[in-house]
PDB file of N, CA, C and O in Angstrom:
ATOM      1  N   MET A   1     -83.195-102.948-103.842  1.00  0.00           N
ATOM      2  CA  MET A   1     -83.568-102.947-105.524  1.00  0.00           C
ATOM      3  C   MET A   1     -83.151-104.213-106.320  1.00  0.00           C
ATOM      4  O   MET A   1     -82.121-104.884-106.265  1.00  0.00           O
ATOM      5  N   ALA A   2     -84.032-104.306-106.915  1.00  0.00           N
ATOM      6  CA  ALA A   2     -83.465-105.754-107.281  1.00  0.00           C
ATOM      7  C   ALA A   2     -83.288-105.316-108.679  1.00  0.00           C
ATOM      8  O   ALA A   2     -82.213-105.837-108.980  1.00  0.00           O
ATOM      9  N   ALA A   3     -83.769-104.575-109.854  1.00  0.00           N
ATOM     10  CA  ALA A   3     -83.784-104.040-111.438  1.00  0.00           C
ATOM     11  C   ALA A   3     -82.116-102.960-111.318  1.00  0.00           C
ATOM     12  O   ALA A   3     -82.016-102.379-110.237  1.00  0.00           O
ATOM     13  N   LYS A   4     -81.578-102.850-111.778  1.00  0.00           N
ATOM     14  CA  LYS A   4     -80.503-101.892-111.970  1.00  0.00           C
ATOM     15  C   LYS A   4     -81.173-101.019-113.169  1.00  0.00           C
ATOM     16  O   LYS A   4     -82.077-101.514-113.842  1.00  0.00           O
ATOM     17  N   ALA A   5     -80.772 -99.911-113.372  1.00  0.00           N
ATOM     18  CA  ALA A   5     -81.265 -98.449-113.356  1.00  0.00           C
ATOM     19  C   ALA A   5     -80.260 -98.637-115.396  1.00  0.00           C
ATOM     20  O   ALA A   5     -79.167 -99.103-115.719  1.00  0.00           O
ATOM     21  N   GLN A   6     -81.271 -98.065-116.115  1.00  0.00           N
ATOM     22  CA  GLN A   6     -80.891 -98.434-117.408  1.00  0.00           C
ATOM     23  C   GLN A   6     -79.390 -97.748-118.125  1.00  0.00           C
ATOM     24  O   GLN A   6     -78.679 -96.743-118.107  1.00  0.00           O
ATOM     25  N   LYS A   7     -79.460 -98.448-118.442  1.00  0.00           N
ATOM     26  CA  LYS A   7     -77.203 -97.829-119.022  1.00  0.00           C
ATOM     27  C   LYS A   7     -77.885 -96.564-119.871  1.00  0.00           C
ATOM     28  O   LYS A   7     -79.100 -96.698-120.018  1.00  0.00           O
ATOM     29  N   THR A   8     -77.486 -95.731-120.274  1.00  0.00           N
ATOM     30  CA  THR A   8     -77.232 -94.484-121.246  1.00  0.00           C
ATOM     31  C   THR A   8     -75.643 -94.502-121.619  1.00  0.00           C
ATOM     32  O   THR A   8     -74.548 -94.471-121.058  1.00  0.00           O
ATOM     33  N   ALA A   9     -76.470 -94.604-123.504  1.00  0.00           N
ATOM     34  CA  ALA A   9     -75.216 -94.916-123.944  1.00  0.00           C
ATOM     35  C   ALA A   9     -74.282 -93.116-124.280  1.00  0.00           C
ATOM     36  O   ALA A   9     -73.216 -92.523-124.449  1.00  0.00           O
ATOM     37  N   SER A  10     -75.086 -93.074-124.225  1.00  0.00           N
ATOM     38  CA  SER A  10     -74.384 -91.736-124.403  1.00  0.00           C
ATOM     39  C   SER A  10     -75.117 -90.017-123.818  1.00  0.00           C
ATOM     40  O   SER A  10     -76.244 -89.968-123.324  1.00  0.00           O
ATOM     41  N   PHE A  11     -74.160 -88.639-124.018  1.00  0.00           N
ATOM     42  CA  PHE A  11     -75.238 -87.556-123.238  1.00  0.00           C
ATOM     43  C   PHE A  11     -75.848 -86.691-124.222  1.00  0.00           C
ATOM     44  O   PHE A  11     -76.099 -85.487-124.195  1.00  0.00           O
ATOM     45  N   GLU A  12     -75.956 -87.229-124.749  1.00  0.00           N
ATOM     46  CA  GLU A  12     -76.985 -86.663-126.145  1.00  0.00           C
ATOM     47  C   GLU A  12     -78.049 -87.454-126.969  1.00  0.00           C
ATOM     48  O   GLU A  12     -78.804 -87.120-127.883  1.00  0.00           O
ATOM     49  N   VAL A  13     -77.733 -89.127-126.026  1.00  0.00           N
ATOM     50  CA  VAL A  13     -78.917 -89.747-125.850  1.00  0.00           C
ATOM     51  C   VAL A  13     -79.575 -89.280-124.640  1.00  0.00           C
ATOM     52  O   VAL A  13     -80.782 -89.157-124.434  1.00  0.00           O
ATOM     53  N   ALA A  14     -78.270 -88.959-123.622  1.00  0.00           N
ATOM     54  CA  ALA A  14     -79.690 -89.047-122.290  1.00  0.00           C
ATOM     55  C   ALA A  14     -80.953 -87.339-122.476  1.00  0.00           C
ATOM     56  O   ALA A  14     -82.159 -87.187-122.277  1.00  0.00           O
ATOM     57  N   MET A  15     -79.836 -86.397-122.936  1.00  0.00           N
ATOM     58  CA  MET A  15     -80.298 -85.142-123.251  1.00  0.00           C
ATOM     59  C   MET A  15     -81.827 -85.762-123.656  1.00  0.00           C
ATOM     60  O   MET A  15     -82.937 -85.534-123.177  1.00  0.00           O
ATOM     61  N   THR A  16     -81.392 -86.619-124.717  1.00  0.00           N
ATOM     62  CA  THR A  16     -83.474 -86.238-125.576  1.00  0.00           C
ATOM     63  C   THR A  16     -83.703 -86.994-124.659  1.00  0.00           C
ATOM     64  O   THR A  16     -84.909 -86.933-124.424  1.00  0.00           O
ATOM     65  N   GLU A  17     -83.039 -87.920-123.772  1.00  0.00           N
ATOM     66  CA  GLU A  17     -84.308 -89.461-123.786  1.00  0.00           C
ATOM     67  C   GLU A  17     -85.241 -88.344-122.286  1.00  0.00           C
ATOM     68  O   GLU A  17     -86.402 -88.131-121.938  1.00  0.00           O
ATOM     69  N   LEU A  18     -83.937 -87.956-121.867  1.00  0.00           N
ATOM     70  CA  LEU A  18     -84.603 -86.429-120.488  1.00  0.00           C
ATOM     71  C   LEU A  18     -85.800 -84.814-120.955  1.00  0.00           C
ATOM     72  O   LEU A  18     -86.550 -84.141-120.248  1.00  0.00           O
ATOM     73  N   GLU A  19     -85.419 -84.736-122.561  1.00  0.00           N
ATOM     74  CA  GLU A  19     -86.445 -83.648-123.042  1.00  0.00           C
ATOM     75  C   GLU A  19     -87.799 -84.603-122.877  1.00  0.00           C
ATOM     76  O   GLU A  19     -88.709 -84.383-122.078  1.00  0.00           O
ATOM     77  N   GLY A  20     -87.725 -85.684-123.791  1.00  0.00           N
ATOM     78  CA  GLY A  20     -88.751 -86.534-124.012  1.00  0.00           C
ATOM     79  C   GLY A  20     -89.669 -86.965-122.370  1.00  0.00           C
ATOM     80  O   GLY A  20     -90.890 -87.128-122.366  1.00  0.00           O
ATOM     81  N   ILE A  21     -88.925 -87.074-121.267  1.00  0.00           N
ATOM     82  CA  ILE A  21     -89.919 -87.650-120.086  1.00  0.00           C
ATOM     83  C   ILE A  21     -90.226 -86.008-120.182  1.00  0.00           C
ATOM     84  O   ILE A  21     -91.442 -85.976-120.370  1.00  0.00           O
ATOM     85  N   VAL A  22     -89.769 -84.704-120.150  1.00  0.00           N
ATOM     86  CA  VAL A  22     -89.944 -83.507-119.305  1.00  0.00           C
ATOM     87  C   VAL A  22     -91.193 -83.041-120.158  1.00  0.00           C
ATOM     88  O   VAL A  22     -91.985 -82.196-119.742  1.00  0.00           O
ATOM     89  N   ALA A  23     -91.288 -83.586-121.233  1.00  0.00           N
ATOM     90  CA  ALA A  23     -92.866 -83.190-122.134  1.00  0.00           C
ATOM     91  C   ALA A  23     -93.764 -83.801-122.018  1.00  0.00           C
ATOM     92  O   ALA A  23     -94.936 -83.446-122.145  1.00  0.00           O
ATOM     93  N   GLU A  24     -93.139 -85.323-121.628  1.00  0.00           N
ATOM     94  CA  GLU A  24     -94.042 -86.514-121.005  1.00  0.00           C
ATOM     95  C   GLU A  24     -95.428 -85.846-119.669  1.00  0.00           C
ATOM     96  O   GLU A  24     -96.630 -86.104-119.621  1.00  0.00           O
ATOM     97  N   MET A  25     -94.619 -85.004-118.818  1.00  0.00           N
ATOM     98  CA  MET A  25     -94.650 -85.090-117.542  1.00  0.00           C
ATOM     99  C   MET A  25     -95.596 -83.704-117.810  1.00  0.00           C
ATOM    100  O   MET A  25     -96.649 -83.479-117.213  1.00  0.00           O
ATOM    101  N   GLU A  26     -94.812 -82.575-119.137  1.00  0.00           N
ATOM    102  CA  GLU A  26     -95.522 -81.529-118.812  1.00  0.00           C
ATOM    103  C   GLU A  26     -97.253 -81.692-119.305  1.00  0.00           C
ATOM    104  O   GLU A  26     -98.173 -80.935-118.994  1.00  0.00           O
ATOM    105  N   GLY A  27     -97.308 -82.783-120.057  1.00  0.00           N
ATOM    106  CA  GLY A  27     -98.572 -83.068-120.579  1.00  0.00           C
ATOM    107  C   GLY A  27     -99.148 -83.242-119.958  1.00  0.00           C
ATOM    108  O   GLY A  27    -100.302 -83.064-120.347  1.00  0.00           O
ATOM    109  N   GLY A  28     -99.062 -83.561-118.977  1.00  0.00           N
ATOM    110  CA  GLY A  28    -100.634 -83.933-117.844  1.00  0.00           C
ATOM    111  C   GLY A  28    -101.279 -85.322-117.720  1.00  0.00           C
ATOM    112  O   GLY A  28    -102.175 -85.549-116.906  1.00  0.00           O
ATOM    113  N   LYS A  29    -100.746 -86.309-118.625  1.00  0.00           N
ATOM    114  CA  LYS A  29    -101.660 -87.226-118.573  1.00  0.00           C
ATOM    115  C   LYS A  29    -100.830 -88.820-118.575  1.00  0.00           C
ATOM    116  O   LYS A  29    -100.995 -89.892-119.157  1.00  0.00           O
ATOM    117  N   LEU A  30     -99.922 -88.289-117.625  1.00  0.00           N
ATOM    118  CA  LEU A  30     -99.204 -89.491-116.823  1.00  0.00           C
ATOM    119  C   LEU A  30    -100.299 -89.417-115.818  1.00  0.00           C
ATOM    120  O   LEU A  30    -100.825 -88.380-115.415  1.00  0.00           O
ATOM    121  N   SER A  31    -100.723 -91.240-115.281  1.00  0.00           N
ATOM    122  CA  SER A  31    -101.103 -91.365-114.343  1.00  0.00           C
ATOM    123  C   SER A  31     -99.987 -91.128-113.091  1.00  0.00           C
ATOM    124  O   SER A  31     -98.896 -90.759-113.525  1.00  0.00           O
ATOM    125  N   LEU A  32    -100.055 -91.275-111.585  1.00  0.00           N
ATOM    126  CA  LEU A  32     -99.180 -90.517-110.616  1.00  0.00           C
ATOM    127  C   LEU A  32     -97.866 -92.255-110.632  1.00  0.00           C
ATOM    128  O   LEU A  32     -96.688 -92.109-110.306  1.00  0.00           O
ATOM    129  N   GLU A  33     -98.195 -93.081-110.880  1.00  0.00           N
ATOM    130  CA  GLU A  33     -97.551 -94.916-110.841  1.00  0.00           C
ATOM    131  C   GLU A  33     -95.838 -93.657-111.812  1.00  0.00           C
ATOM    132  O   GLU A  33     -94.847 -93.038-111.424  1.00  0.00           O
ATOM    133  N   GLN A  34     -96.786 -94.087-113.600  1.00  0.00           N
ATOM    134  CA  GLN A  34     -96.576 -93.067-114.151  1.00  0.00           C
ATOM    135  C   GLN A  34     -95.355 -91.549-114.373  1.00  0.00           C
ATOM    136  O   GLN A  34     -94.270 -91.234-114.862  1.00  0.00           O
ATOM    137  N   SER A  35     -96.167 -91.185-113.839  1.00  0.00           N
ATOM    138  CA  SER A  35     -95.341 -89.570-113.263  1.00  0.00           C
ATOM    139  C   SER A  35     -94.413 -90.261-112.784  1.00  0.00           C
ATOM    140  O   SER A  35     -93.415 -90.224-113.504  1.00  0.00           O
ATOM    141  N   LEU A  36     -94.308 -90.845-111.928  1.00  0.00           N
ATOM    142  CA  LEU A  36     -92.966 -91.175-110.223  1.00  0.00           C
ATOM    143  C   LEU A  36     -91.720 -91.929-111.024  1.00  0.00           C
ATOM    144  O   LEU A  36     -90.501 -91.882-110.862  1.00  0.00           O
ATOM    145  N   ALA A  37     -92.527 -92.608-111.915  1.00  0.00           N
ATOM    146  CA  ALA A  37     -91.607 -93.205-112.915  1.00  0.00           C
ATOM    147  C   ALA A  37     -90.579 -92.437-113.654  1.00  0.00           C
ATOM    148  O   ALA A  37     -89.377 -92.594-113.442  1.00  0.00           O
ATOM    149  N   ALA A  38     -91.018 -91.674-114.452  1.00  0.00           N
ATOM    150  CA  ALA A  38     -90.864 -90.343-115.396  1.00  0.00           C
ATOM    151  C   ALA A  38     -90.135 -90.083-114.538  1.00  0.00           C
ATOM    152  O   ALA A  38     -89.003 -90.174-115.012  1.00  0.00           O
ATOM    153  N   TYR A  39     -90.066 -89.662-113.004  1.00  0.00           N
ATOM    154  CA  TYR A  39     -88.990 -88.804-111.946  1.00  0.00           C
ATOM    155  C   TYR A  39     -88.246 -89.452-111.715  1.00  0.00           C
ATOM    156  O   TYR A  39     -87.429 -88.828-111.039  1.00  0.00           O
ATOM    157  N   GLN A  40     -87.909 -90.550-111.864  1.00  0.00           N
ATOM    158  CA  GLN A  40     -87.250 -90.841-111.079  1.00  0.00           C
ATOM    159  C   GLN A  40     -86.077 -91.689-112.125  1.00  0.00           C
ATOM    160  O   GLN A  40     -85.018 -92.280-111.912  1.00  0.00           O
ATOM    161  N   ARG A  41     -86.786 -91.428-113.168  1.00  0.00           N
ATOM    162  CA  ARG A  41     -85.538 -91.828-114.744  1.00  0.00           C
ATOM    163  C   ARG A  41     -84.969 -90.798-115.302  1.00  0.00           C
ATOM    164  O   ARG A  41     -84.173 -90.764-116.241  1.00  0.00           O
ATOM    165  N   GLY A  42     -85.564 -89.689-114.472  1.00  0.00           N
ATOM    166  CA  GLY A  42     -85.549 -88.431-114.875  1.00  0.00           C
ATOM    167  C   GLY A  42     -84.187 -87.375-114.051  1.00  0.00           C
ATOM    168  O   GLY A  42     -83.555 -86.399-114.457  1.00  0.00           O
ATOM    169  N   ALA A  43     -84.169 -87.999-113.003  1.00  0.00           N
ATOM    170  CA  ALA A  43     -83.464 -87.649-111.744  1.00  0.00           C
ATOM    171  C   ALA A  43     -82.457 -89.082-112.421  1.00  0.00           C
ATOM    172  O   ALA A  43     -82.500 -88.288-113.360  1.00  0.00           O
ATOM    173  N   GLU A  44     -81.764 -90.140-112.793  1.00  0.00           N
ATOM    174  CA  GLU A  44     -80.905 -90.490-112.842  1.00  0.00           C
ATOM    175  C   GLU A  44     -80.228 -90.871-114.301  1.00  0.00           C
ATOM    176  O   GLU A  44     -79.405 -91.763-114.509  1.00  0.00           O
ATOM    177  N   LEU A  45     -80.999 -89.629-115.583  1.00  0.00           N
ATOM    178  CA  LEU A  45     -80.504 -88.778-116.395  1.00  0.00           C
ATOM    179  C   LEU A  45     -80.376 -88.025-115.929  1.00  0.00           C
ATOM    180  O   LEU A  45     -79.575 -88.678-115.260  1.00  0.00           O
ATOM    181  N   LEU A  46     -80.311 -86.254-115.113  1.00  0.00           N
ATOM    182  CA  LEU A  46     -79.383 -85.948-115.361  1.00  0.00           C
ATOM    183  C   LEU A  46     -78.961 -85.698-114.022  1.00  0.00           C
ATOM    184  O   LEU A  46     -79.275 -84.621-113.514  1.00  0.00           O
ATOM    185  N   THR A  47     -78.112 -86.762-113.195  1.00  0.00           N
ATOM    186  CA  THR A  47     -76.913 -87.434-112.432  1.00  0.00           C
ATOM    187  C   THR A  47     -76.124 -87.722-114.344  1.00  0.00           C
ATOM    188  O   THR A  47     -75.444 -87.024-115.098  1.00  0.00           O
ATOM    189  N   PHE A  48     -76.561 -88.738-114.395  1.00  0.00           N
ATOM    190  CA  PHE A  48     -75.488 -89.010-116.113  1.00  0.00           C
ATOM    191  C   PHE A  48     -75.093 -87.831-116.013  1.00  0.00           C
ATOM    192  O   PHE A  48     -74.145 -87.403-115.355  1.00  0.00           O
ATOM    193  N   CYS A  49     -75.870 -87.244-116.715  1.00  0.00           N
ATOM    194  CA  CYS A  49     -75.384 -86.359-117.161  1.00  0.00           C
ATOM    195  C   CYS A  49     -74.673 -84.707-116.886  1.00  0.00           C
ATOM    196  O   CYS A  49     -74.654 -83.782-117.697  1.00  0.00           O
ATOM    197  N   ARG A  50     -74.196 -84.720-115.665  1.00  0.00           N
ATOM    198  CA  ARG A  50     -74.014 -83.879-114.765  1.00  0.00           C
ATOM    199  C   ARG A  50     -72.769 -84.414-114.530  1.00  0.00           C
ATOM    200  O   ARG A  50     -71.748 -83.746-114.368  1.00  0.00           O
ATOM    201  N   THR A  51     -72.832 -85.445-114.512  1.00  0.00           N
ATOM    202  CA  THR A  51     -71.118 -86.167-114.854  1.00  0.00           C
ATOM    203  C   THR A  51     -70.210 -86.236-115.576  1.00  0.00           C
ATOM    204  O   THR A  51     -68.988 -86.311-115.451  1.00  0.00           O
ATOM    205  N   ARG A  52     -71.139 -86.193-116.631  1.00  0.00           N
ATOM    206  CA  ARG A  52     -70.298 -86.047-118.241  1.00  0.00           C
ATOM    207  C   ARG A  52     -69.800 -84.886-118.363  1.00  0.00           C
ATOM    208  O   ARG A  52     -68.662 -84.698-118.794  1.00  0.00           O
ATOM    209  N   LEU A  53     -70.871 -83.643-117.868  1.00  0.00           N
ATOM    210  CA  LEU A  53     -70.745 -82.649-117.624  1.00  0.00           C
ATOM    211  C   LEU A  53     -69.339 -81.951-117.004  1.00  0.00           C
ATOM    212  O   LEU A  53     -68.477 -81.185-117.434  1.00  0.00           O
ATOM    213  N   ASP A  54     -69.595 -82.615-115.828  1.00  0.00           N
ATOM    214  CA  ASP A  54     -68.195 -82.357-114.897  1.00  0.00           C
ATOM    215  C   ASP A  54     -67.062 -82.927-115.541  1.00  0.00           C
ATOM    216  O   ASP A  54     -66.203 -82.093-115.826  1.00  0.00           O
ATOM    217  N   ASP A  55     -66.779 -84.233-115.890  1.00  0.00           N
ATOM    218  CA  ASP A  55     -65.981 -84.836-116.683  1.00  0.00           C
ATOM    219  C   ASP A  55     -65.569 -84.107-117.278  1.00  0.00           C
ATOM    220  O   ASP A  55     -64.488 -83.585-117.008  1.00  0.00           O
ATOM    221  N   ALA A  56     -66.666 -83.636-118.869  1.00  0.00           N
ATOM    222  CA  ALA A  56     -66.016 -82.503-119.547  1.00  0.00           C
ATOM    223  C   ALA A  56     -64.866 -81.185-119.636  1.00  0.00           C
ATOM    224  O   ALA A  56     -63.896 -80.750-120.257  1.00  0.00           O
ATOM    225  N   GLN A  57     -65.944 -80.901-118.325  1.00  0.00           N
ATOM    226  CA  GLN A  57     -65.161 -79.534-117.596  1.00  0.00           C
ATOM    227  C   GLN A  57     -63.886 -80.664-117.110  1.00  0.00           C
ATOM    228  O   GLN A  57     -63.750 -81.368-118.110  1.00  0.00           O
ATOM    229  N   GLN A  58     -63.241 -80.987-116.413  1.00  0.00           N
ATOM    230  CA  GLN A  58     -62.469 -81.510-115.800  1.00  0.00           C
ATOM    231  C   GLN A  58     -61.483 -81.699-117.058  1.00  0.00           C
ATOM    232  O   GLN A  58     -60.428 -81.091-116.878  1.00  0.00           O
ATOM    233  N   GLN A  59     -61.536 -82.221-117.994  1.00  0.00           N
ATOM    234  CA  GLN A  59     -60.762 -82.482-119.114  1.00  0.00           C
ATOM    235  C   GLN A  59     -60.553 -81.065-120.179  1.00  0.00           C
ATOM    236  O   GLN A  59     -59.351 -80.919-120.399  1.00  0.00           O
ATOM    237  N   VAL A  60     -61.147 -80.324-120.668  1.00  0.00           N
ATOM    238  CA  VAL A  60     -60.443 -78.660-120.655  1.00  0.00           C
ATOM    239  C   VAL A  60     -60.141 -77.793-119.578  1.00  0.00           C
ATOM    240  O   VAL A  60     -59.915 -76.593-119.736  1.00  0.00           O
ATOM    241  N   LYS A  61     -60.128 -78.515-118.222  1.00  0.00           N
ATOM    242  CA  LYS A  61     -59.626 -78.250-116.803  1.00  0.00           C
ATOM    243  C   LYS A  61     -57.393 -78.559-117.540  1.00  0.00           C
ATOM    244  O   LYS A  61     -56.364 -77.887-117.612  1.00  0.00           O
ATOM    245  N   VAL A  62     -57.755 -79.657-117.799  1.00  0.00           N
ATOM    246  CA  VAL A  62     -56.544 -80.566-118.144  1.00  0.00           C
ATOM    247  C   VAL A  62     -55.800 -79.523-119.130  1.00  0.00           C
ATOM    248  O   VAL A  62     -54.858 -78.755-118.936  1.00  0.00           O
ATOM    249  N   LEU A  63     -56.470 -79.756-120.083  1.00  0.00           N
ATOM    250  CA  LEU A  63     -56.186 -79.233-121.446  1.00  0.00           C
ATOM    251  C   LEU A  63     -55.655 -77.465-121.147  1.00  0.00           C
ATOM    252  O   LEU A  63     -54.438 -77.294-121.071  1.00  0.00           O
ATOM    253  N   GLU A  64     -56.092 -76.875-121.071  1.00  0.00           N
ATOM    254  CA  GLU A  64     -55.883 -75.411-120.808  1.00  0.00           C
ATOM    255  C   GLU A  64     -54.068 -75.537-119.979  1.00  0.00           C
ATOM    256  O   GLU A  64     -53.033 -75.159-120.528  1.00  0.00           O
ATOM    257  N   GLU A  65     -54.170 -76.143-118.633  1.00  0.00           N
ATOM    258  CA  GLU A  65     -53.163 -76.072-117.810  1.00  0.00           C
ATOM    259  C   GLU A  65     -52.156 -76.745-118.378  1.00  0.00           C
ATOM    260  O   GLU A  65     -50.961 -76.459-118.301  1.00  0.00           O
ATOM    261  N   GLY A  66     -52.759 -77.850-119.083  1.00  0.00           N
ATOM    262  CA  GLY A  66     -51.033 -78.333-120.054  1.00  0.00           C
ATOM    263  C   GLY A  66     -50.473 -77.822-121.332  1.00  0.00           C
ATOM    264  O   GLY A  66     -49.429 -77.278-121.691  1.00  0.00           O
ATOM    265  N   VAL A  67     -51.813 -78.296-121.984  1.00  0.00           N
ATOM    266  CA  VAL A  67     -51.010 -77.903-123.519  1.00  0.00           C
ATOM    267  C   VAL A  67     -51.358 -76.440-123.953  1.00  0.00           C
ATOM    268  O   VAL A  67     -50.686 -75.657-124.625  1.00  0.00           O
ATOM    269  N   LEU A  68     -52.460 -76.303-123.444  1.00  0.00           N
ATOM    270  CA  LEU A  68     -51.993 -73.860-123.146  1.00  0.00           C
ATOM    271  C   LEU A  68     -51.386 -73.577-123.471  1.00  0.00           C
ATOM    272  O   LEU A  68     -50.851 -73.143-124.492  1.00  0.00           O
ATOM    273  N   LYS A  69     -51.287 -73.936-121.925  1.00  0.00           N
ATOM    274  CA  LYS A  69     -49.907 -73.233-121.237  1.00  0.00           C
ATOM    275  C   LYS A  69     -48.750 -73.008-122.131  1.00  0.00           C
ATOM    276  O   LYS A  69     -48.244 -72.101-122.793  1.00  0.00           O
ATOM    277  N   ASP A  70     -48.498 -74.715-121.736  1.00  0.00           N
ATOM    278  CA  ASP A  70     -47.035 -74.728-123.203  1.00  0.00           C
ATOM    279  C   ASP A  70     -47.288 -74.237-124.358  1.00  0.00           C
ATOM    280  O   ASP A  70     -46.474 -73.998-125.250  1.00  0.00           O
ATOM    281  N   PHE A  71     -48.404 -74.081-124.365  1.00  0.00           N
ATOM    282  CA  PHE A  71     -48.077 -73.534-126.101  1.00  0.00           C
ATOM    283  C   PHE A  71     -47.490 -71.896-126.591  1.00  0.00           C
ATOM    284  O   PHE A  71     -46.711 -71.389-127.398  1.00  0.00           O
ATOM    285  N   SER A  72     -48.539 -71.463-125.399  1.00  0.00           N
ATOM    286  CA  SER A  72     -48.303 -70.222-124.806  1.00  0.00           C
ATOM    287  C   SER A  72     -46.536 -69.746-124.335  1.00  0.00           C
ATOM    288  O   SER A  72     -45.511 -69.286-124.836  1.00  0.00           O
ATOM    289  N   ALA A  73     -46.921 -70.090-123.426  1.00  0.00           N
ATOM    290  CA  ALA A  73     -45.686 -70.000-122.913  1.00  0.00           C
ATOM    291  C   ALA A  73     -44.112 -70.072-124.017  1.00  0.00           C
ATOM    292  O   ALA A  73     -43.030 -69.487-123.949  1.00  0.00           O
ATOM    293  N   GLY A  74     -44.640 -71.003-124.893  1.00  0.00           N
ATOM    294  CA  GLY A  74     -43.570 -71.760-126.215  1.00  0.00           C
ATOM    295  C   GLY A  74     -43.630 -70.301-127.526  1.00  0.00           C
ATOM    296  O   GLY A  74     -43.025 -69.829-128.488  1.00  0.00           O
ATOM    297  N   GLY A  75     -44.594 -70.158-126.830  1.00  0.00           N
ATOM    298  CA  GLY A  75     -44.573 -69.089-128.168  1.00  0.00           C
ATOM    299  C   GLY A  75     -44.078 -67.338-127.664  1.00  0.00           C
ATOM    300  O   GLY A  75     -44.357 -66.342-128.332  1.00  0.00           O
ATOM    301  N   GLU A  76     -43.665 -67.332-126.962  1.00  0.00           N
ATOM    302  CA  GLU A  76     -42.946 -66.132-125.825  1.00  0.00           C
ATOM    303  C   GLU A  76     -41.485 -66.088-125.977  1.00  0.00           C
ATOM    304  O   GLU A  76     -40.676 -65.176-126.148  1.00  0.00           O
ATOM    305  N   ALA A  77     -41.391 -67.614-125.836  1.00  0.00           N
ATOM    306  CA  ALA A  77     -39.536 -67.850-126.370  1.00  0.00           C
ATOM    307  C   ALA A  77     -39.210 -67.450-127.245  1.00  0.00           C
ATOM    308  O   ALA A  77     -38.038 -67.595-127.591  1.00  0.00           O
TER     309      ALA A  77
END
């Protein structure tokens, strides 16, 4: 692959772009080549969004196990 995948600035930007791609594809006016390119970009965006959500979930888990448990334990003492 000569071209590198487009970079995505944030989760929100990726979701907005993904929603636009879905709307275009549902419109049924794309050529086969355009549909394949849109599908590929959508798959890249989906992977990016899933990764960001997994990262956020992991951060929440760390906070719950560290900060929040320590806080409630301190309140009981």
